[in-house]
C-alpha positions, 0 to 999 in steps of 0.5 A, spaced: 099 210 625 103 205 621 110 204 623 115 208 618 121 204 616 127 205 612 126 198 608 127 200 600 129 207 602 135 211 599 139 214 603 145 219 601 150 220 607 155 225 605 161 223 609 159 216 609 166 213 609 168 212 616 166 214 623 159 217 624 158 216 617 160 209 616 156 207 622 150 210 620 151 207 613 151 200 616 145 201 621 140 204 615 143 198 611 141 193 616 134 197 616 133 195 609 136 202 606 140 203 600 146 207 601 150 212 597 156 213 601 160 219 599 167 221 601 171 227 599 178 225 596 182 219 594 185 218 601 178 216 604 176 211 598 179 205 601 174 207 607 168 208 603 169 201 599 170 198 606 163 201 608 160 199 601 162 192 602 159 192 609 153 195 607 152 189 602 154 184 607 148 187 611 144 185 605 143 191 602 146 195 596 151 201 596 155 205 591 161 210 593 161 217 590 167 221 591 166 229 591 168 236 594 162 238 596 165 245 597 163 245 589 156 246 588 157 242 581 160 236 586 154 236 590 149 236 584 153 230 582 152 226 588 145 226 588 145 225 580 149 218 582 143 217 587 138 218 582 141 214 576 143 208 581 137 207 585 132 211 582 131 217 587 133 219 594 129 219 600 133 221 606 139 226 605 144 226 611 150 231 611 155 229 616 161 233 613 165 238 617 172 241 619 174 242 626 179 248 627 181 250 634 185 257 634 185 264 637 182 269 632 188 273 632 192 267 629 187 265 624 189 266 617 185 268 611 186 261 608 183 258 614 177 262 614 175 261 607 177 253 608 173 253 614 167 256 612 167 253 605 166 246 608 162 248 614 157 253 611 157 253 603 157 245 603 152 245 608 147 250 604 148 247 597 147 240 600 140 242 603 138 246 597 140 240 592 136 235 597 130 239 597 130 239 589 131 232 589 128 228 595 122 224 594 116 227 597 116 225 605 123 225 605 128 227 610 134 232 611 139 231 617 145 236 618 150 235 623 151 241 627 155 242 634 153 243 641 158 249 641 152 253 638 150 253 645 157 254 649 160 260 651 167 258 649 174 261 646 178 258 640 172 255 635 170 262 632 171 259 625 168 252 627 162 254 631 161 260 627 161 256 620 156 252 623 151 257 626 148 259 620 146 252 619 140 253 624 137 258 620 138 254 613 134 248 616 129 253 619 128 256 612 128 249 609 123 246 613 118 252 612 120 252 604 119 244 603 114 243 608 108 242 603 112 236 600 112 233 607 120 234 607 123 235 614 129 238 615 133 238 622 140 239 625 143 234 630 148 237 634 153 233 638 157 234 644 165 233 643 165 226 639 170 221 641 173 220 634 180 222 630 177 229 628 177 231 636 183 230 639 188 234 635 185 240 637 185 239 644 190 238 650 189 232 654 187 237 660 182 240 655 179 233 653 179 232 661 175 238 662 170 236 656 169 230 659 167 233 665 161 237 663 157 231 660 154 225 664 159 219 666 165 224 665 164 221 657 165 224 650 159 223 646 160 217 642 158 216 635 153 210 637 149 216 641 148 219 635 146 214 630 140 212 633 137 219 633 139 220 626 135 213 624 129 216 628 129 222 625 129 219 618 123 214 620 118 215 626 121 222 627 117 225 621 113 230 626 120 234 628 122 239 623 126 245 623 129 244 630 136 243 632 137 237 637 143 237 642 145 230 643 151 231 648 149 228 655 148 235 658 155 238 655 151 244 653 143 246 653 139 252 650 
């Protein structure tokens, strides 16, 4: 079987301005992909432009697109930009999400609505629009969480909002299979990024580290190679949730 590469492919990365999304953007660019770097707001615009510059320095092409993906029209506009700029889309990766660690009894209605809009609604309509717009033999990859396999407190709206993503993925994998489109969830353990630490005390950070190999958190460098594999030679993997966490949880 011929090796599958990203050369000449178009990759849309939701949340592609920095951290995991930014590293993914420069990695796929090094493999020859053109990249659509989505970012949410004005506050992330400078980061998105830095990533676009890094992609171009890697010898590929990129464009930055701002949008609030909790609005369905903005999801569609993101894919419109990819098609209008590069002529199509081959891989769609959604790295967006919002973390909240808060007891159920203290969670407000506004917090609940915001968490489920970002982690659930945006994820659903990203998959929907990707299914409409991807070229045949495309790839859809969403970022989940290893908390889906944990029995813990505090993360009711985060893990609860991510949980339906598994079923969205399985349903989409069946519905898009006749076009050769694979659909998967990558579920990292707690990641060593700025999003993680505000939710935890130093003691809890130490506990999370103690649950994985080498007493470490998950690093973005642990996740990007798997996404890249799913986007290329991992085509036969579909409808799955892959826990990438150094043994933090399993199921």
